[in-house]
C-alpha positions as a printed NumPy array, in Angstrom:
array([[  0.   ,   0.   ,   0.   ],
       [  0.959,   3.677,   0.007],
       [  2.989,   5.914,   2.286],
       [  0.577,   8.527,   3.636],
       [  1.06 ,  11.508,   5.916],
       [ -2.153,  12.49 ,   7.648],
       [ -2.806,  15.933,   9.076],
       [ -3.737,  15.204,  12.702],
       [ -5.449,  18.256,  14.199],
       [ -6.564,  16.916,  17.563],
       [-10.163,  16.647,  16.403],
       [-12.216,  13.509,  15.943],
       [-12.36 ,  13.724,  12.134],
       [ -8.625,  13.579,  11.486],
       [ -8.277,  10.898,  14.177],
       [-10.723,   8.597,  12.388],
       [ -9.112,   9.469,   9.036],
       [ -5.818,   8.103,  10.406],
       [ -7.588,   5.04 ,  11.81 ],
       [ -9.21 ,   4.218,   8.458],
       [ -5.934,   4.623,   6.588],
       [ -4.311,   2.06 ,   8.867],
       [ -7.264,  -0.294,   8.446],
       [ -6.834,   0.006,   4.678],
       [ -3.224,  -1.119,   5.01 ],
       [ -1.416,   2.165,   4.34 ],
       [  1.863,   3.092,   5.989],
       [  0.831,   6.115,   8.031],
       [  2.693,   8.986,   9.627],
       [  1.074,  12.074,  11.143],
       [  1.771,  15.783,  11.266],
       [  0.31 ,  18.342,  13.645],
       [  0.341,  21.722,  11.882],
       [  0.93 ,  24.732,  14.111],
       [  0.592,  27.848,  12.051],
       [ -0.353,  30.598,  14.486],
       [  2.33 ,  31.653,  16.981],
       [  0.408,  34.135,  19.104],
       [ -1.183,  33.222,  22.421],
       [ -4.669,  34.391,  23.219],
       [ -5.479,  37.346,  25.47 ],
       [ -5.483,  35.193,  28.598],
       [ -1.909,  34.104,  27.95 ],
       [ -2.767,  30.508,  27.094],
       [ -2.021,  28.642,  23.907],
       [ -5.193,  27.487,  22.109],
       [ -3.223,  24.84 ,  20.201],
       [ -1.797,  23.108,  23.287],
       [ -4.877,  20.988,  24.022],
       [ -5.25 ,  20.11 ,  20.338],
       [ -1.646,  18.904,  20.245],
       [ -2.196,  16.801,  23.362],
       [ -5.302,  15.256,  21.798],
       [ -3.43 ,  14.569,  18.55 ],
       [ -0.564,  12.923,  20.449],
       [ -3.023,  10.746,  22.376],
       [ -4.522,   9.529,  19.082],
       [ -1.08 ,   8.897,  17.569],
       [ -0.021,   6.939,  20.656],
       [ -3.23 ,   4.912,  20.546],
       [ -2.633,   4.057,  16.87 ],
       [  1.107,   3.527,  17.255],
       [  2.077,   6.049,  14.582],
       [  4.702,   8.776,  14.529],
       [  3.527,  12.355,  15.106],
       [  5.624,  15.376,  14.242],
       [  4.775,  19.005,  14.909],
       [  5.5  ,  21.242,  11.937],
       [  5.09 ,  25.01 ,  11.828],
       [  3.957,  26.75 ,   8.672],
       [  3.527,  30.06 ,  10.512],
       [  5.518,  32.117,   8.   ],
       [  3.618,  30.618,   5.075],
       [  0.293,  31.172,   6.828],
       [  1.067,  34.82 ,   7.54 ],
       [  2.386,  35.541,   4.036],
       [ -0.103,  33.536,   1.96 ],
       [ -3.284,  33.671,   4.041],
       [ -3.423,  36.15 ,   6.896],
       [ -2.058,  39.233,   5.13 ],
       [ -4.581,  38.696,   2.33 ],
       [ -7.312,  38.115,   4.932],
       [ -6.536,  41.488,   6.581],
       [ -6.267,  43.34 ,   3.269],
       [ -9.679,  42.052,   2.206],
       [-11.321,  43.156,   5.441],
       [ -9.608,  46.566,   5.243],
       [-11.107,  46.946,   1.765],
       [-14.58 ,  46.301,   3.154],
       [-14.848,  42.758,   1.789],
       [-15.559,  39.485,   3.627],
       [-12.935,  36.862,   2.763],
       [-13.133,  33.11 ,   3.371],
       [ -9.815,  32.301,   5.076],
       [-10.544,  28.559,   5.209],
       [-10.626,  28.427,   1.4  ],
       [ -7.243,  30.118,   1.046],
       [ -5.86 ,  28.118,   3.971],
       [ -6.749,  24.847,   2.269],
       [ -5.183,  25.896,  -1.009],
       [ -2.004,  27.455,   0.368],
       [ -1.292,  25.57 ,   3.602],
       [ -2.99 ,  22.165,   3.865],
       [ -2.737,  21.272,   0.176],
       [  0.399,  23.212,  -0.751],
       [  2.833,  23.757,   2.135],
       [  1.824,  20.54 ,   3.901],
       [  1.746,  18.601,   0.627],
       [  5.235,  19.84 ,  -0.278],
       [  6.501,  18.908,   3.199],
       [  5.036,  15.409,   3.049],
       [  6.074,  14.518,  -0.497],
       [  9.527,  15.931,   0.209],
       [  9.821,  13.247,   2.886],
       [  8.789,  10.372,   0.68 ],
       [  5.015,  10.339,   1.103],
       [  2.88 ,   9.395,  -1.873],
       [ -0.241,  11.023,  -0.465],
       [ -1.464,  13.376,   2.211],
       [ -4.764,  12.781,   3.973],
       [ -7.141,  15.   ,   5.933],
       [-10.421,  14.643,   7.769],
       [-12.458,  16.597,   5.233],
       [-15.927,  15.377,   4.31 ],
       [-15.409,  15.084,   0.561],
       [-14.587,  12.425,  -2.026],
       [-12.283,  12.159,  -5.024],
       [-13.182,  10.211,  -8.171],
       [-10.09 ,   9.238, -10.147],
       [-11.478,   8.747, -13.63 ],
       [-10.033,  10.586, -16.638],
       [ -8.674,  13.161, -14.255],
       [ -9.453,  14.137, -10.69 ],
       [-13.07 ,  14.92 ,  -9.8  ],
       [-14.033,  16.451,  -6.448],
       [-17.309,  15.001,  -5.136],
       [-19.458,  16.017,  -2.196],
       [-19.207,  14.016,   0.999],
       [-21.961,  11.464,   1.527],
       [-22.973,  13.393,   4.652],
       [-24.386,  16.464,   2.916],
       [-24.735,  18.279,   6.239],
       [-20.964,  18.06 ,   6.74 ],
       [-19.859,  18.327,   3.098],
       [-16.781,  20.575,   2.826],
       [-16.324,  20.893,  -0.923],
       [-17.199,  24.604,  -0.673],
       [-13.876,  25.104,   1.139],
       [-11.962,  22.807,  -1.235],
       [-13.076,  24.195,  -4.591],
       [ -9.737,  25.897,  -5.394],
       [ -7.767,  22.633,  -5.376],
       [ -6.239,  21.624,  -8.694],
       [ -5.593,  18.335, -10.446],
       [ -2.129,  17.879,  -8.926],
       [ -3.292,  18.588,  -5.373],
       [ -6.264,  16.248,  -5.672],
       [ -4.149,  13.501,  -7.229],
       [ -1.919,  13.436,  -4.135],
       [ -4.746,  13.689,  -1.576],
       [ -6.953,  11.203,   0.279],
       [-10.224,  11.925,   2.089],
       [-10.932,   8.802,   4.192],
       [-14.169,  10.21 ,   5.661],
       [-15.899,  11.01 ,   2.376],
       [-18.264,   8.037,   2.519],
       [-19.115,   8.403,   6.227],
       [-21.674,  10.361,   8.213],
       [-20.57 ,  12.309,  11.261],
       [-22.361,  10.003,  13.701],
       [-20.48 ,   7.065,  12.176],
       [-17.172,   8.881,  12.636],
       [-17.881,   9.507,  16.327],
       [-18.93 ,   5.885,  16.792],
       [-15.687,   4.653,  15.197],
       [-13.678,   7.007,  17.399],
       [-15.454,   5.75 ,  20.515],
       [-14.906,   2.116,  19.537],
       [-11.208,   2.822,  18.932],
       [-10.822,   4.277,  22.416],
       [-10.075,   7.835,  21.313],
       [-10.59 ,  10.269,  24.186],
       [-11.659,  12.99 ,  21.723],
       [-14.594,  10.984,  20.327],
       [-17.094,  13.575,  21.606],
       [-14.936,  16.679,  21.139],
       [-16.973,  19.5  ,  19.603],
       [-16.232,  20.613,  16.07 ],
       [-14.042,  23.667,  15.584],
       [-15.883,  26.701,  14.22 ],
       [-13.139,  29.328,  14.435],
       [-10.815,  30.866,  11.871],
       [ -8.572,  28.299,  10.193],
       [ -5.568,  27.637,  12.486],
       [ -6.415,  30.641,  14.688],
       [ -9.386,  29.195,  16.526],
       [-12.479,  30.571,  18.149],
       [-12.191,  34.207,  19.259],
       [-14.284,  37.322,  19.734],
       [-14.004,  38.182,  16.076],
       [-14.41 ,  41.957,  16.11 ],
       [-11.955,  42.364,  18.988],
       [ -9.495,  40.074,  17.196],
       [ -9.692,  42.061,  13.958],
       [ -9.277,  45.32 ,  15.873],
       [ -5.792,  44.177,  16.897],
       [ -4.74 ,  44.479,  13.238],
       [ -7.111,  46.979,  11.611],
       [ -7.685,  50.639,  12.419],
       [-11.13 ,  51.448,  13.777],
       [-12.713,  54.313,  11.856],
       [-16.18 ,  55.036,  13.17 ],
       [-18.889,  56.207,  10.796],
       [-22.601,  56.352,  10.172],
       [-25.135,  53.58 ,   9.915],
       [-27.568,  54.814,   7.273],
       [-30.762,  53.619,   5.634],
       [-30.741,  53.448,   1.818],
       [-32.398,  56.894,   1.675],
       [-29.501,  58.394,   3.651],
       [-31.126,  58.711,   7.085],
       [-28.587,  58.208,   9.893],
       [-29.819,  55.616,  12.407],
       [-26.654,  54.887,  14.354],
       [-22.868,  54.648,  14.37 ],
       [-20.524,  51.855,  13.368],
       [-17.011,  50.953,  14.533],
       [-15.524,  50.671,  11.052],
       [-16.728,  49.286,   7.727],
       [-14.266,  46.396,   7.988],
       [-16.058,  44.966,  11.021],
       [-19.404,  44.367,   9.283],
       [-20.573,  41.983,   6.589],
       [-23.556,  41.916,   4.247],
       [-26.523,  40.244,   5.914],
       [-25.209,  40.797,   9.451],
       [-27.855,  41.27 ,  12.129],
       [-26.146,  41.186,  15.517],
       [-23.849,  43.865,  16.855],
       [-25.404,  46.853,  15.074],
       [-26.435,  48.608,  18.28 ],
       [-29.465,  50.334,  16.791],
       [-31.95 ,  51.042,  19.557],
       [-35.706,  51.373,  19.305],
       [-36.763,  54.158,  16.969],
       [-40.173,  55.791,  17.059],
       [-40.568,  55.83 ,  13.275],
       [-39.311,  52.261,  12.699],
       [-41.287,  49.033,  12.337],
       [-39.575,  47.328,  15.245],
       [-38.187,  44.598,  12.972],
       [-34.48 ,  43.63 ,  13.299],
       [-31.892,  45.612,  11.36 ],
       [-29.527,  44.03 ,   8.816],
       [-26.466,  45.211,   6.909],
       [-27.504,  45.625,   3.258],
       [-24.468,  47.357,   1.735],
       [-21.186,  49.102,   2.549],
       [-19.49 ,  52.173,   1.067],
       [-15.851,  51.972,   2.072],
       [-14.883,  55.231,   0.337],
       [-17.523,  57.21 ,   2.264],
       [-17.215,  55.06 ,   5.411],
       [-20.931,  54.26 ,   5.493],
       [-22.682,  51.022,   6.423],
       [-26.2  ,  50.81 ,   4.982],
       [-28.827,  49.004,   7.028],
       [-32.436,  47.945,   6.45 ],
       [-35.185,  46.495,   8.594],
       [-36.52 ,  42.982,   8.126],
       [-34.858,  39.746,   7.046],
       [-36.754,  39.845,   3.735],
       [-36.11 ,  43.479,   2.842],
       [-35.717,  43.802,  -0.973],
       [-32.324,  45.513,  -0.578],
       [-30.905,  42.241,   0.734],
       [-31.761,  40.312,  -2.456],
       [-30.069,  40.339,  -5.874],
       [-30.663,  38.24 ,  -8.997],
       [-27.043,  38.004, -10.121],
       [-23.429,  38.582,  -9.164],
       [-20.102,  39.375, -10.77 ],
       [-17.064,  37.292,  -9.788],
       [-13.354,  36.996, -10.564],
       [-10.573,  34.394, -10.372],
       [-12.732,  31.619, -11.797],
       [-11.135,  28.245, -11.032],
       [-12.363,  25.094, -12.771],
       [-11.397,  21.686, -11.377],
       [-12.19 ,  19.111, -14.129],
       [-10.548,  20.909, -17.073],
       [-10.461,  24.313, -18.727],
       [-13.21 ,  26.679, -17.59 ],
       [-16.278,  26.84 , -19.833],
       [-16.289,  29.356, -22.688],
       [-20.049,  29.471, -23.189],
       [-22.927,  29.992, -20.756],
       [-23.443,  26.889, -18.665],
       [-26.403,  25.911, -16.501],
       [-25.123,  24.687, -13.148],
       [-25.948,  24.679,  -9.466],
       [-24.19 ,  27.089,  -7.123],
       [-23.972,  28.181,  -3.517],
       [-22.69 ,  31.492,  -2.176],
       [-21.97 ,  30.252,   1.334],
       [-21.114,  26.991,   3.075],
       [-24.113,  24.712,   3.671],
       [-26.473,  26.809,   1.58 ],
       [-28.851,  24.673,  -0.474],
       [-27.734,  24.443,  -4.095],
       [-29.255,  27.153,  -6.276],
       [-30.158,  26.895,  -9.98 ],
       [-28.245,  29.413, -12.076],
       [-26.46 ,  30.121, -15.358],
       [-22.728,  30.77 , -15.353],
       [-21.653,  33.323, -17.977],
       [-17.855,  33.183, -18.415],
       [-16.048,  36.406, -19.248],
       [-12.507,  37.477, -20.006],
       [ -9.545,  37.118, -17.631],
       [-11.131,  34.46 , -15.403],
       [-14.154,  36.651, -14.682],
       [-17.775,  35.576, -14.82 ],
       [-21.305,  36.617, -14.02 ],
       [-23.829,  34.312, -12.408],
       [-27.561,  34.74 , -13.006],
       [-29.748,  32.914, -10.487],
       [-33.214,  31.564, -11.153],
       [-34.256,  33.083,  -7.821],
       [-32.76 ,  36.227,  -6.19 ],
       [-30.116,  35.467,  -3.587],
       [-29.991,  36.977,  -0.124],
       [-26.907,  38.726,   1.299],
       [-24.382,  38.346,  -1.524],
       [-21.101,  39.37 ,   0.115],
       [-18.092,  40.549,  -1.932],
       [-14.989,  38.591,  -0.957],
       [-16.886,  35.378,  -0.357],
       [-16.915,  32.618,  -2.954],
       [-19.554,  31.318,  -5.324],
       [-18.984,  27.591,  -5.855],
       [-20.406,  25.582,  -8.754],
       [-21.765,  22.041,  -8.885],
       [-23.114,  19.448, -11.319],
       [-25.196,  17.26 ,  -9.025],
       [-22.676,  15.745,  -6.577],
       [-19.546,  17.02 ,  -8.334],
       [-17.894,  20.283,  -7.283],
       [-16.747,  21.967, -10.5  ],
       [-14.89 ,  24.947,  -9.04 ],
       [-15.732,  28.491,  -8.064],
       [-14.897,  32.175,  -8.136],
       [-14.536,  35.131,  -5.773],
       [-17.594,  37.391,  -5.556],
       [-16.852,  40.969,  -6.581],
       [-20.316,  42.526,  -6.485],
       [-24.013,  41.808,  -6.369],
       [-25.769,  42.937,  -9.531],
       [-29.078,  44.813,  -9.623],
       [-32.172,  43.56 , -11.483]])
């Protein structure tokens, strides 16, 4: 069988990925990636417990575990871009860039440089190796992670294994429990890739300048103040600090748009306010997994955020890896900086970075 290096994060998914690789007869080594050097505000290291959990799994399985730091690569390739996008008033997806640049580039280069034929992770996704590499959704659609993997290319997919692709989450936890892993019931991580769970606005404020401005309705009425355009995203409800207003409907307020140049955040009342919906979007950096990107309009499915139900649409390719996407039904809270990811049934075809929502 093959020599495989598995990324062991301390979570239950990567633990069971390593277990399944051994059961399949592979020669398995493990790497714990530490890519964020700062401690949290309380002076503790968020990665310490994860490393202890990863070591416990490695000891239980009898495999070697090495700790490798890609901190410089993470800062240069992921975090600086992440900050620049927020400073520009956009909402980036750091997990997407992290997968492309760290887990399936820096880690892949490290592993293959030490004789591994494949790397493996605990992602819920599948690879079909048939006339090229095809990225398929995980069987557990509620945990499917192809949205975050859509920028991977043929070379990266050819050297990758996803041992959990055919499993449901409850099966993974059951396997972990049966194997005697102490992390079998450890909760899933929901924080920023490699940085962890933090008070997000306070964390961003450590790196970005706060420039307060007005919260305005689309007609220009000032209804409050914001802490800085960078700290808000389209569709956001919580944290706006708009009190009761005599002339308002009493419905919750939502961020509908942002004007970085004028330092204004536009807000509307009601989750179904028309200003939150758009029939199309413009995107850039179109990446196509199976082959060359389409040159003619193509009817596909798409989602503009992780776990969103697939939406019917038509992809219109443009010049220089740009495209427009016209949806059959208007989409709510299209956020520049996020990704639109395309599908043909269970196959993830690729995606692009959203530049703007387009009016009717």
